[in-house]
C-alpha positions as CSV (number, residue, x, y, z in Angstrom):
1,X,101.4,-2.5,95.1
2,X,100.9,-0.4,98.2
3,X,98.9,-1.4,101.3
4,X,95.7,0.4,100.5
5,X,95.5,-1.0,97.0
6,X,96.2,-4.5,98.2
7,X,93.5,-4.1,101.0
8,X,90.9,-2.7,98.6
9,X,91.4,-5.5,96.1
10,X,90.9,-8.2,98.8
11,X,87.9,-6.3,100.3
12,X,86.3,-6.3,96.8
13,X,87.0,-10.1,96.4
14,X,89.8,-9.8,93.9
15,X,93.2,-11.4,94.1
16,X,96.0,-9.1,95.2
17,X,99.8,-9.5,95.2
18,X,99.7,-10.5,98.9
19,X,97.3,-11.4,101.6
20,X,96.6,-8.1,103.4
21,X,97.4,-8.1,107.1
22,X,95.9,-6.3,110.1
23,X,97.1,-6.1,113.7
24,X,96.0,-3.3,115.9
25,X,93.6,-1.5,113.6
26,X,90.6,-2.3,115.7
27,X,89.9,-3.2,119.3
28,X,89.2,-6.8,118.3
29,X,92.3,-7.4,116.1
30,X,95.1,-6.4,118.5
31,X,97.5,-7.7,121.0
32,X,97.9,-7.5,124.8
33,X,100.3,-4.8,125.7
34,X,102.8,-7.4,127.1
35,X,102.8,-9.2,123.8
36,X,103.5,-6.0,121.9
37,X,106.4,-5.3,124.3
38,X,107.9,-8.8,123.7
39,X,107.6,-8.3,120.0
40,X,109.4,-4.9,120.1
41,X,112.2,-6.4,122.1
42,X,112.5,-9.4,119.7
43,X,112.9,-7.1,116.8
44,X,115.3,-4.7,118.6
45,X,112.8,-1.8,118.9
46,X,113.1,0.4,122.0
47,X,110.7,2.4,124.1
48,X,107.8,1.5,126.4
49,X,104.5,0.4,124.9
50,X,101.4,2.6,125.2
51,X,98.1,1.0,126.3
52,X,95.8,2.0,123.5
53,X,92.7,0.3,124.9
54,X,92.7,0.0,128.7
55,X,89.7,-2.2,129.0
56,X,91.4,-5.1,127.3
57,X,94.9,-3.7,128.0
58,X,95.8,-3.7,124.3
59,X,99.1,-2.3,123.2
60,X,99.6,0.3,120.5
61,X,101.3,-1.1,117.5
62,X,103.4,1.9,116.4
63,X,104.6,2.5,112.8
64,X,108.0,0.9,113.3
65,X,106.5,-2.4,114.5
66,X,103.6,-2.3,112.0
67,X,106.1,-2.0,109.2
68,X,108.0,-5.2,110.4
69,X,104.7,-7.1,110.8
70,X,103.5,-5.9,107.4
71,X,100.3,-4.3,108.5
72,X,98.1,-2.9,105.7
73,X,95.5,-1.2,107.8
74,X,95.4,1.8,110.2
75,X,92.7,2.8,112.6
76,X,90.8,6.0,113.3
77,X,88.7,6.1,116.5
78,X,87.0,8.5,118.8
79,X,88.7,10.8,121.2
80,X,87.9,8.8,124.3
81,X,88.5,5.1,125.2
82,X,86.1,2.6,126.7
83,X,86.4,4.3,130.1
84,X,85.6,7.7,128.8
85,X,88.9,9.5,128.8
86,X,91.4,10.4,126.1
87,X,94.5,8.5,125.2
88,X,96.9,11.4,126.0
89,X,99.2,12.8,128.7
90,X,100.9,9.5,129.0
91,X,102.4,8.2,132.3
92,X,104.1,5.1,133.5
93,X,102.2,2.1,135.0
94,X,103.6,-1.1,136.2
95,X,101.9,-4.4,135.4
96,X,101.8,-7.1,138.1
97,X,104.7,-9.0,136.3
98,X,106.9,-5.9,136.7
99,X,106.6,-4.6,133.1
100,X,106.4,-0.8,132.8
101,X,104.1,0.5,130.2
102,X,102.5,3.8,129.4
103,X,98.9,4.6,130.1
104,X,96.7,7.7,129.6
105,X,97.0,10.4,132.2
106,X,93.4,9.8,133.5
107,X,94.1,6.1,133.9
108,X,93.6,6.2,137.7
109,X,93.3,3.1,139.8
110,X,92.9,2.0,143.4
111,X,93.9,-1.3,144.9
112,X,91.9,-3.2,147.5
113,X,93.1,-5.5,150.3
114,X,93.0,-8.5,147.9
115,X,95.2,-6.8,145.4
116,X,92.4,-6.2,142.9
117,X,92.7,-3.0,140.9
118,X,89.8,-0.7,140.1
119,X,89.6,1.8,137.3
120,X,87.1,4.7,137.1
121,X,84.8,6.3,134.5
122,X,86.3,9.5,133.1
123,X,89.2,8.9,135.5
124,X,87.2,10.2,138.4
125,X,88.2,8.2,141.5
126,X,85.2,9.8,143.4
127,X,82.8,7.9,141.2
128,X,82.0,4.2,141.5
129,X,84.6,2.1,139.7
130,X,83.5,0.7,136.3
131,X,86.3,-1.8,135.8
132,X,88.1,-4.4,137.9
133,X,91.4,-6.2,137.2
134,X,91.6,-9.2,139.7
135,X,95.0,-9.9,141.3
136,X,96.9,-12.0,138.8
137,X,94.7,-10.8,135.9
138,X,95.8,-9.1,132.7
139,X,92.8,-7.0,131.8
140,X,89.7,-5.4,133.3
141,X,86.3,-6.9,133.7
142,X,83.2,-4.6,133.8
143,X,81.9,-3.6,137.2
144,X,78.1,-3.6,136.8
145,X,76.4,-0.6,138.3
146,X,72.7,-1.5,138.0
147,X,70.3,0.9,139.7
148,X,66.8,-0.1,140.4
149,X,64.5,0.4,137.4
150,X,60.7,0.5,137.3
151,X,59.5,-2.4,135.1
152,X,56.3,-0.5,134.2
153,X,58.0,2.8,133.4
154,X,61.1,2.0,131.5
155,X,62.5,5.0,129.6
156,X,64.6,4.3,126.5
157,X,66.4,7.6,127.0
158,X,68.1,6.0,130.0
159,X,69.9,3.5,127.7
160,X,70.8,6.2,125.3
161,X,72.9,8.3,127.7
162,X,76.1,7.4,125.9
163,X,74.7,7.9,122.4
164,X,74.7,11.6,121.4
165,X,75.1,13.8,118.4
166,X,78.6,14.8,117.2
167,X,79.7,18.3,117.7
168,X,82.1,20.5,115.8
169,X,85.0,19.4,118.0
170,X,84.2,15.8,117.2
171,X,84.1,16.4,113.5
172,X,87.3,18.3,113.5
173,X,89.0,15.5,115.4
174,X,87.7,12.8,113.0
175,X,88.8,14.9,110.0
176,X,92.3,15.5,111.4
177,X,92.9,11.9,112.5
178,X,91.5,10.5,109.2
179,X,93.7,12.7,107.1
180,X,96.8,11.7,109.1
181,X,95.9,8.0,108.8
182,X,95.2,8.3,105.0
183,X,98.7,9.7,104.4
184,X,100.4,6.5,105.7
185,X,99.4,4.6,102.6
186,X,97.6,2.0,104.6
187,X,93.8,1.3,104.3
188,X,91.8,3.2,106.9
189,X,89.2,1.5,109.1
190,X,87.3,3.9,111.3
191,X,85.2,3.4,114.4
192,X,83.1,6.5,114.6
193,X,81.0,5.0,117.4
194,X,77.3,4.9,118.0
195,X,76.4,2.1,115.6
196,X,76.8,-0.9,118.0
197,X,73.4,-2.4,118.8
198,X,73.3,-4.2,122.1
199,X,77.0,-4.9,122.3
200,X,77.3,-6.5,125.7
201,X,80.7,-5.0,126.2
202,X,79.0,-1.6,126.0
203,X,75.8,-2.3,128.0
204,X,77.4,-1.6,131.4
205,X,78.5,1.8,130.1
206,X,82.0,1.9,131.5
207,X,82.4,5.5,130.5
208,X,79.5,6.8,132.5
209,X,79.6,7.7,136.1
210,X,75.9,7.1,136.8
211,X,74.5,4.8,134.1
212,X,70.7,4.5,134.0
213,X,68.5,2.0,132.4
214,X,69.2,-1.7,132.1
215,X,73.0,-2.2,132.6
216,X,73.3,-5.6,134.2
217,X,74.4,-8.2,131.6
218,X,72.0,-11.0,132.5
219,X,69.1,-8.5,132.7
220,X,70.0,-7.2,129.2
221,X,69.8,-10.7,127.7
222,X,66.5,-11.3,129.4
223,X,65.3,-8.1,127.8
224,X,66.0,-9.4,124.3
225,X,63.2,-11.9,125.1
226,X,60.7,-10.2,127.4
227,X,61.3,-6.5,126.7
228,X,61.6,-6.4,122.9
229,X,59.5,-3.3,122.5
230,X,61.8,-1.5,124.8
231,X,64.9,-2.6,122.9
232,X,63.2,-1.7,119.6
233,X,62.7,1.8,120.9
234,X,66.3,2.1,122.0
235,X,67.7,0.7,118.7
236,X,65.4,2.9,116.6
237,X,66.5,6.1,118.4
238,X,70.1,5.1,118.5
239,X,70.0,4.4,114.7
240,X,68.5,7.8,114.0
241,X,71.3,9.4,115.9
242,X,73.9,7.3,114.2
243,X,72.7,8.1,110.7
244,X,72.6,11.9,111.5
245,X,76.2,11.6,112.8
246,X,77.4,9.5,109.8
247,X,76.0,12.1,107.4
248,X,78.1,14.9,109.1
249,X,81.2,12.7,109.5
250,X,81.1,11.5,105.9
251,X,81.0,15.2,104.7
252,X,84.3,15.7,106.5
253,X,86.2,12.4,105.8
254,X,84.6,11.0,102.7
255,X,86.9,8.9,100.5
256,X,89.7,8.9,103.1
257,X,87.9,6.0,104.9
258,X,87.9,2.5,103.4
259,X,86.0,0.5,106.1
260,X,83.8,1.3,109.0
261,X,83.6,-0.7,112.2
262,X,79.8,-1.0,112.8
263,X,79.1,-3.4,115.6
264,X,80.8,-5.8,118.0
265,X,77.7,-7.5,119.3
266,X,78.4,-11.2,119.7
267,X,75.8,-13.7,118.6
268,X,77.8,-16.9,119.1
269,X,79.1,-19.1,121.8
270,X,81.6,-22.0,121.4
271,X,78.8,-24.4,120.4
272,X,75.8,-22.3,119.3
273,X,74.1,-18.9,119.2
274,X,72.7,-16.5,121.8
275,X,69.4,-16.3,119.9
276,X,67.6,-17.7,116.9
277,X,68.0,-16.5,113.4
278,X,64.3,-15.4,113.6
279,X,65.1,-13.3,116.7
280,X,68.0,-11.7,114.8
281,X,65.8,-10.8,111.8
282,X,63.2,-9.3,114.1
283,X,65.3,-7.4,116.6
284,X,68.6,-6.5,115.0
285,X,68.5,-6.7,111.2
286,X,66.1,-3.8,110.6
287,X,68.6,-1.3,112.2
288,X,71.8,-2.9,110.9
289,X,70.3,-2.7,107.4
290,X,69.4,1.0,107.8
291,X,73.0,1.8,108.8
292,X,74.6,-0.4,106.1
293,X,72.2,0.7,103.4
294,X,73.0,4.4,104.1
295,X,76.7,3.8,104.1
296,X,76.6,1.8,100.8
297,X,74.4,4.4,99.2
298,X,76.5,7.4,100.2
299,X,80.1,6.1,100.5
300,X,82.5,3.5,99.2
301,X,83.2,2.2,102.8
302,X,83.0,-1.5,103.6
303,X,81.2,-2.3,106.8
304,X,82.7,-4.5,109.5
305,X,80.7,-6.8,111.8
306,X,82.4,-8.5,114.7
307,X,80.8,-11.6,116.3
308,X,82.6,-14.4,118.0
309,X,81.5,-18.0,118.2
310,X,79.5,-20.5,116.2
311,X,77.7,-18.1,113.8
312,X,77.8,-20.1,110.5
313,X,74.0,-20.0,110.6
314,X,74.1,-16.2,110.9
315,X,76.5,-15.4,108.1
316,X,73.6,-15.4,105.6
317,X,71.6,-13.0,107.8
318,X,74.7,-10.8,108.2
319,X,75.1,-10.6,104.4
320,X,71.4,-9.8,104.1
321,X,71.9,-7.0,106.7
322,X,74.5,-5.5,104.4
323,X,77.7,-6.3,106.2
324,X,80.7,-6.7,104.0
325,X,83.1,-8.1,106.6
326,X,83.0,-10.7,109.3
327,X,85.4,-10.9,112.2
328,X,87.0,-12.8,114.0
329,X,86.0,-16.0,112.1
330,X,86.3,-18.4,115.1
331,X,87.2,-21.6,113.3
332,X,87.3,-23.6,116.5
333,X,83.6,-23.1,117.1
334,X,81.0,-25.5,116.0
335,X,80.2,-25.3,112.3
336,X,82.9,-22.7,111.5
337,X,85.2,-25.0,109.6
338,X,87.3,-22.8,107.2
339,X,86.8,-24.8,104.0
340,X,83.0,-24.9,104.5
341,X,82.4,-21.3,105.3
342,X,84.8,-20.1,102.6
343,X,83.0,-22.2,100.0
344,X,79.6,-21.1,101.1
345,X,80.1,-17.4,101.7
346,X,83.6,-16.4,100.6
347,X,82.5,-14.6,97.4
348,X,80.0,-12.4,99.3
349,X,81.6,-11.5,102.6
350,X,85.2,-10.9,103.6
351,X,86.7,-12.9,106.4
352,X,88.8,-10.7,108.5
353,X,90.5,-13.1,110.9
354,X,90.6,-16.8,111.2
355,X,94.3,-16.9,110.5
356,X,95.4,-18.8,113.6
357,X,93.6,-20.1,116.7
358,X,94.2,-18.0,119.8
359,X,92.6,-20.5,122.2
360,X,95.0,-23.4,121.6
361,X,97.5,-23.2,118.7
362,X,99.0,-19.8,119.2
363,X,99.3,-19.8,123.0
364,X,100.0,-23.5,123.6
365,X,101.3,-24.9,120.3
366,X,104.8,-25.1,118.9
367,X,106.2,-22.6,116.4
368,X,106.0,-25.3,113.7
369,X,102.3,-26.0,114.6
370,X,101.6,-22.3,114.3
371,X,103.3,-22.0,111.0
372,X,101.4,-25.0,109.6
373,X,98.0,-23.7,110.7
374,X,98.7,-20.2,109.3
375,X,99.9,-21.5,105.9
376,X,96.8,-23.7,105.7
377,X,94.3,-20.9,106.7
378,X,95.9,-18.5,104.2
379,X,95.6,-21.1,101.5
380,X,91.9,-21.6,102.2
381,X,90.7,-18.1,102.9
382,X,92.8,-16.1,100.3
383,X,91.4,-17.7,97.2
384,X,89.8,-15.0,95.0
385,X,90.4,-12.4,97.7
386,X,87.9,-11.6,100.5
387,X,90.4,-12.3,103.2
388,X,92.4,-10.1,105.7
389,X,94.9,-12.0,107.8
390,X,94.5,-11.6,111.6
391,X,94.4,-14.0,114.5
392,X,91.1,-15.1,115.9
393,X,90.4,-12.0,118.2
394,X,93.1,-10.3,120.2
395,X,96.3,-12.1,121.1
396,X,96.3,-12.7,124.8
397,X,98.9,-12.1,127.5
398,X,101.5,-14.9,128.0
399,X,101.4,-16.0,124.4
400,X,105.0,-17.1,123.6
401,X,106.7,-14.4,121.5
402,X,108.3,-17.2,119.4
403,X,104.8,-18.3,118.4
404,X,103.8,-14.8,117.5
405,X,106.9,-14.4,115.4
406,X,106.2,-17.8,113.8
407,X,102.8,-16.5,112.8
408,X,104.2,-13.3,111.3
409,X,106.9,-15.2,109.4
410,X,104.4,-17.8,108.1
411,X,102.2,-15.0,106.6
412,X,105.3,-13.5,104.9
413,X,106.3,-17.0,103.7
414,X,102.9,-17.5,102.1
415,X,103.0,-14.0,100.6
416,X,106.3,-14.7,99.0
């Protein structure tokens, strides 16, 4: 059975020959560039690692490493990364620990007197920086650039600057990249953009030089309570743009895509949720449902919802919204016990993640503890399909390579 067949069986809640595996096919299922480098060295692979997503400093998992890991998925994304410039024209960049990696040509930084590094939207060092990596850090934090706004004259168009209609060049790019991805034999998960509603990672608009509207994180969360009419207007217009884009994109890529990354908006903390289920139904669900319903009516794509945290009480609303997949399945959060959520929802939503804890077990446990947890999670989640193995969110810097290898080996052990 090839990777795509295996993945599609599991996504359709049918048992396959093996548990399908993903690492690196989305921006929430990858590894820090330093971890990818350590893995390549462990397996005897040469060459510097490319930073595929500079905001989180994720490393590109190239075909040679993907084959060793056993990855069954491959990604298709937009031309530009989170900071608004393309991943091309690669150049060398040295991490603080001395590791040399490759970054896009427009990855331009400045360093202040504290040793903090700043990165710029669209690579323009004349603009205000939109990301900051503190000295000793491993990835960038958003630099909030909140201009004054008039409470009585809010304009939804200000918070729609980054959401536009696809043009012919965009469509040609998506078609070309999807065709190349589909020829690998792996299942294709695409992030065409524009469908994330209120994703807090996107609110500061790292790619824009002069973002308008509500861009401060705390102010945005306040808006979900006191400015609901404003957010409804944003979400409605954003959804209309997204549906128009999806119609054009689907006409070009069609059956070459197997899953679509819809939204990375987090609704959970370690112990609870950011809002009530009632607030979710009122503010978010109508627009998610429009997008998911259109996709399910017009394509065979499965739809992917990312939300960290204790969201067991939101899984039913996610299903009602039309989502087929939930990631990262944070089993360490309150109410997210693997056995319970698999029993309650495992026949109606695919769990993409949950394979090993990245807060404690993977970075701080022993290889034997990693193996034990991976085998147990695979046993629980893989019953009757509906499971894609991945760690719980991205694997972070300084995770011991022997533990990452123990994770990979444990999945192979279970699959054999």
